[in-house]
SESEDO-663553 format. One record per atom (N, C-alpha, C): x, y, z. Coordinates in steps of 0.05 Angstrom, whole numbers, plus 5000, padded with zeros to 4 digits. Layout:
<recs>
XYZ
...
</recs>
This chain:
<recs>
555874556936
554974776954
554575026937
552375166942
551775396926
553675626934
554775756914
556475986919
554976236912
554876436931
553276666926
555076916927
554677096908
555877356909
553677566910
554177786923
552077976929
552778256920
551278356901
551578636892
549378806904
548979046893
547079226905
544279116904
543478996881
540778886880
540378656899
542478496902
542278266920
541978366949
543478576956
543278676983
540478796988
539278916968
536579016971
534678776976
535178556962
533478326967
533878216995
536378217004
536978137032
535378307051
535278567046
533778747063
530878677064
529778607040
526978537039
526478277055
528278087051
527977827065
528177877095
530078047103
530378097131
527878227143
526678417128
524278537138
522078337141
521878147122
519877947125
520377767148
522877687152
523577527175
523077667201
523777927202
523278077226
520278097231
518778137210
515878157213
514677897223
515777667213
514877407221
515377357250
517677457260
518477407288
517077597306
516777857298
515978057316
512978097317
511578007298
508678057297
507177837313
505177917327
503577717342
501877547324
500977657302
499277517283
500877397260
499777207247
500877127221
503076927222
504776937201
506676727196
505476537176
507276387162
506276207140
504376007151
504875897175
503175687186
500375777191
499976057194
497276147201
496176317178
497176277154
496376437132
493376417126
492176197133
489376167127
487576257150
488776397170
487176487193
485176707187
485576847164
483677057156
482977017126
481177187117
480377177089
482777257072
483077117049
485377157032
484677357010
486477567008
486177766987
487677696962
489977566966
491677506943
493177246949
493677086929
495276846931
497676866913
499976776923
502376766907
503476486912
503076296892
503676016896
502375916922
503975806940
502775706965
502475926986
503576156981
503376377000
500876546995
500376727014
497876887012
498177147027
496577347019
496277597034
493477597046
493277597072
490677577085
489477857090
486977847097
485578097103
486878247127
487478097148
488678217171
491378347165
492978197149
495578297142
495278557125
493378557107
492878787091
492079027107
490278987126
489279207143
491479327160
493279157170
495579247185
497379417168
497979327144
499679477126
498479737118
495779737113
494379977105
494480187128
494180097152
494180277175
496980397178
499080237174
501780337177
502380537154
501380487130
501780667108
500380937114
498080927124
496581167131
497981327153
499181187172
500581327194
503081457184
504581327166
507081437156
506681657135
504681617118
504081807097
501181877096
500182037116
497282097117
496182237092
497882397078
496882527054
496482337031
498282137030
497981937009
495881737015
495481677041
493581477049
491681597070
489881777063
488181897083
486081707093
485581487080
483681287089
484281027075
482480937059
482980697043
482580757014
483381007005
482881076978
485080966959
487180846970
489280726953
489980446962
487980286966
488580016977
490079846957
489679896930
490979726910
493979746912
494979996917
497880026918
499079886942
497579896965
498579756989
498579456984
496479346972
496379066966
498578986946
498979156926
501079096907
503879076920
504279256940
506779256955
507078986970
504878896983
505078646997
505578406979
504378416955
504778196936
507678206927
508678446920
511478466912
513378376934
512678436958
514378346980
514478036982
512177916978
512077626978
513677506955
513577636931
515177546908
518177566913
518977786926
521877816932
522677606952
520977556972
521577356992
521977086979
520177006962
520376746949
522876726931
523376936916
525776936899
528276916916
528377066938
530777056955
531176786967
528976646975
529176376986
530276186964
529276216940
530276046918
533276076913
534276316917
537076366913
538876336938
537576236959
539176176983
539876407002
538376617000
538976847017
538376787046
536676607052
536076537080
538476417094
540576337079
542976227090
545176447093
544576687084
546676897085
547076987114
549577027122
550177107150
548677367158
548377557140
547077807148
544177757155
542877587139
540077517145
539877367171
541677177176
541677037201
542077217224
543877417221
544377617242
541877777249
540477867227
537978017232
535777847245
535677597237
533777417249
534377387279
536977347285
537777327313
536977567329
537577807317
536778057331
533778067337
532177987317
529277997320
528377817341
529477577343
528777387363
529477477391
531977587393
532777687419
531077927427
530478107409
528778337415
525978257423
524878067409
522077977416
522077847443
524077677449
524177547475
524377747497
526177947494
526478147514
523978317517
522678377495
520278547496
518078407511
517878147509
515777987521
516377897549
518977897556
519777787582
521177987601
523178127590
524678307607
523178577609
522178687587
520978947587
518678957607
516778767607
514578787627
515678767656
517778607659
518978587686
519978857696
521378997678
522479257686
520279467689
518179457672
515979647674
514379597699
514479357710
512979297734
514379377760
516879467758
518279547781
517079807792
516579807818
515480047831
516980117857
516780357865
518080447889
515980587907
515680507931
513680607949
514580867963
512681017973
513381257987
514981198012
514380968025
515880888048
518880838041
519380708019
522080658010
523580918004
522181107992
523381367987
524081508013
522281508033
522781638059
525081498073
525181228073
527281088087
530081148074
530081148048
532681218034
533581498042
531681688042
532381968048
533581988076
532181868095
533181878123
535781738127
536381538111
538881388114
541181508099
540681718082
542781838066
542582138067
542282258090
541882548092
544182708081
546682608085
548982758075
548882788045
547682588031
547582608002
545782837993
543982918010
541983118002
542483388015
544883438025
545683698035
546983858012
546484118012
547784287993
550684328002
552384407983
555084467990
555284738005
557184758022
557885018033
559185188011
558185428007
559085597985
560485847996
562285947979
563586207986
563486387961
562886637966
562986837945
565586987948
567087007927
569887097929
570387317908
571987517916
572987717898
575987677895
576987727871
579887677865
581087907849
583487987858
585088157841
587287977829
587487987803
589387817788
591287987773
593887957779
595988107765
597587907749
597387937722
598687757704
601687787704
603087557703
605987557699
606587477671
607387667654
607887597625
610087397622
609787227602
611787027596
614487167591
616687057603
619287167598
620087387618
618287447637
618887657657
621287577674
623287767676
625687697692
625187747721
627187697738
626887717767
626187997775
627388207762
626788477769
623888547762
623088457739
620288507731
618288377749
618888127757
617087987775
616988127803
619288217812
619388357838
617688607837
617688747815
615988987812
613088917813
612288697801
609588607801
608688527830
610588397844
609988317872
609488567889
611188767885
610789017900
608089147893
607289127868
604689237860
602489087874
602688817875
600688657888
600588727918
602888767931
602888837959
601589107965
602089297946
600789557949
597689527947
596789357929
593889307926
592789187952
594389007964
593488877989
593289078011
595189268013
595089468034
592589638031
591989718007
589689888002
587089728008
587089468002
584789308007
584189288037
586289278053
585989258082
584589508093
584789728079
583589978088
580790028076
579789848062
577089878050
574989898072
572890058068
570690068088
569389798091
568189748114
566989498119
564589438101
563289658092
560889618075
561589528047
564089548039
564989458013
565689158015
564088988002
564488708005
566588597986
566888727962
568888637943
571288817944
572688847922
575089017921
574389297912
571889347905
571189617896
572789707872
573689957872
575190067849
578089977848
578889837870
581689727869
581989517847
579889367842
580089167821
580489297793
579089517789
579489657763
582289777760
583489847782
586089977781
588389767781
587989537793
590189347796
589789087780
587388987777
586988717766
587188717735
588388507725
588588467696
586288287685
584488197702
582388027693
580088197682
579888207655
577888377642
575088297649
574688047656
571987947662
570888057688
572588107708
571688177735
572688447745
574488577731
575788817742
573789047745
571689047728
569689267730
567489197750
567488967762
565488887781
566688837808
568788977815
570088947841
571688687844
572188547822
573588297824
571888057832
569188097833
567387887841
567387657821
568287417830
568287187812
565887007817
564087077836
561686927841
562086717862
560286517863
560186317883
561886077875
563385967894
564885727890
564285537913
564685277907
564285077928
566585107948
565885127974
567885157995
568884888004
570584777986
571684507991
574284477975
576184347988
578684297974
578284137949
579584217927
579284067902
576984157884
575284327894
572984417878
573984607856
572584607834
573284777812
572585067818
573785257803
572985537805
575385727808
577485637822
579785807827
582285657822
584485787815
587085657814
587685527841
588985297841
589285137865
590585287888
592785427883
594085577905
592285787917
590785937900
588986137909
586686007924
585685787915
583485647928
584285567956
586685457960
587585377986
587685618005
588585847995
588786088011
585986188019
584086178000
581386268005
579986088026
580585828025
579285648044
580085708073
582285848077
583185918104
581586158115
580086298098
578586528107
575886448118
575186558140
572586478152
570886718161
571686968155
570187208162
569787378137
567387498136
566787678113
568887898112
569987958089
571888168085
574788078090
575287828099
577987738104
579487718078
582087758079
583787768055
585987548057
586687448033
588887268032
591487428030
593787318036
596287448029
596587447998
598687567988
599187557959
599887267952
598387147934
598786867926
600386877900
602786757900
604486767876
604386507861
603986517835
604186287817
605886377794
606886187778
608586267755
607286457735
604586437732
603186587712
601886837722
601386857749
599887087759
600287117789
599687347799
599587407828
596687467835
595787357858
592987387865
592687497893
590387637897
589487707924
586487627924
585687477945
582987387947
581587517971
578987567968
577387687990
574787527993
574187448017
571787308023
569487498026
567587488008
565287668008
562987568025
562487308023
560187188037
560486888038
559386768059
559286478062
556386388063
555786188047
553086068048
553385788060
552385738084
552785478097
551285258083
552285018087
550884778077
548184748090
546184658076
543584608087
542384348076
540684228092
539383978083
536984048066
536983948042
534583988025
532283818034
529883928036
527683768046
526983538027
525683338037
524883108021
523083197998
521383398003
519583487982
521083587957
523483697962
524983807940
526583597925
527083367937
528783167924
527282907920
524682897926
523182647923
523382527895
523082697874
523182587847
525882467841
528082597850
530782487845
531182227860
530182217885
530481977901
528981747888
526581807879
524981597866
526281487841
527381667824
528781577800
531181417807
532681487828
534981337836
534181057845
532081037862
531280777872
530080607849
528680727831
527580577808
529880467791
531880627786
534180537771
535580297785
535980327811
537280107825
535579857825
532879887829
531079657829
531079517801
531079677780
531079567753
533779427747
535979537757
538479397753
538479127768
537379127792
537178877806
535378677792
533178767781
531378587766
532678487741
534178667727
535478587703
537678367708
539178417730
541278217737
539977947744
537677957758
536277707765
535277567740
534277727721
533277607696
535477457681
537777577678
539977447664
541177227680
541177257706
542177037723
540376787720
537776827717
535976607712
536476467686
537176637665
537776517639
540376347640
542176417658
544676267659
544476007675
542275977690
541975737706
541875487688
543475287695
543475037679
544975047653
546175277647
547675307622
550675267628
551975137609
554875097612
556275327597
557275517613
558475757602
561375767610
563175807591
565975837597
567176057580
568976207591
570176437577
573176407578
574476437555
577376437554
578376717560
578876777586
579677047594
582377127582
584176937579
586777007568
586477097539
584776957524
584277047496
582877317495
580977357514
579577607515
581477837520
583377797538
585278007543
587178047519
587677827505
589577847483
588378017460
585877967454
584678107431
583578387440
583378427466
582378687475
579378727471
578478957478
575579017475
574879037445
572778897436
572078917408
571179197401
571679297377
570779567369
567779587370
566879827375
563979877377
562779837349
560479707347
559079667321
558379937309
558479947282
557880197268
555380147251
553580347251
551280337233
548680317249
546480337235
543880337248
543280087264
544379857256
543879617271
544879627299
546779807304
547979827331
546480007349
544380137340
543080347356
540580267370
539680017367
537179937379
537379887408
535079857422
535079807450
534379517456
533879447481
533379177489
530779077476
528679247478
526079147469
525979117439
527679267424
527579247395
529579047385
531378957402
533378767392
535278897373
535779167376
537279307356
540279287359
541279187382
544079167385
545178947368
547578987357
548778787340
549378537356
549678307342
550378067356
553078087370
554978237357
557578277370
557178427396
555478647396
554978797420
553578627441
551778447432
550378277451
552278087464
554077967449
555977787460
557877937480
558678177472
560478327489
559178387516
556578477515
555178527540
554878277557
554378047543
554077797558
556677727572
558977767559
561577717571
561877897595
561178157592
561578347614
559778277638
557278187632
555478097654
556677867669
557777667654
558877437667
561277507685
562877687675
565277767690
564477927715
562278097712
561478257735
559978097756
558177927746
556477777765
557877527776
559777417760
560977167768
563277207787
</recs>
């Protein structure tokens, strides 16, 4: 049995072989069996470079390096590259590189990618969503397309420094209560805390703007305010209403409701694009599941779930080979197998 060791030059040769194998799998034209399908520009033993192959390579060279290949003014260098490629391929075959696991993996990727490109990709690209489907989905999910009820709130925040003793905290509470009494006397036309925020609040971001913190979602658990203050603000339902002094370990708060913006239903015209994208994604997911379900028909598939749990989730592949999509077959074989296992567990 031949024993092979691989250094830098050998790995470069593997890359060349892999490119040739990928080209052989992914290209619609050519392959050794069809080498005589066009006029021959060069022969290398039983192999050949055909006119069609040369024209394709020349076009790619011009696309990648238009300054170097503005037309066909350097065809010799392109042809020399193709001949050199064939020489590397033959030498690599002679040394057994076609049996190397890395080459086999790249060939597997290319085959999977080509199959998906010719079978799954057109299926997904053919998925369409009609205007009637969009309208029916919208009418059946009106709550999904309502805006949140919003509240605009002003806050006075009095910081409780770390290490404050009971007497110090009591003094801060009295200060907050004094601010609350003054806030109750504010004129009705003042929506926020006015100059009270500048005199009492420690929040540098809002103290010069009347304590206005802006709009928050009027719903329990929504972000925007400390939890205890949020709960107190949710109890307010009239413009100008005030919370009591809200005490937390780190600060004392007073909240004021400046304005409420009620929930409203967004019209279909405003959300049609989002609805269509959602339905397309769902339809493609359904088509994809059906595609793989068809592949599983008649196959004897078994999974050792105990072993799977024992070894845990395989680590994510690293490197360019892990970054490809379905049509390119760029995912590693390890990633392909992992997704296959996940599909079987989900669909089975």
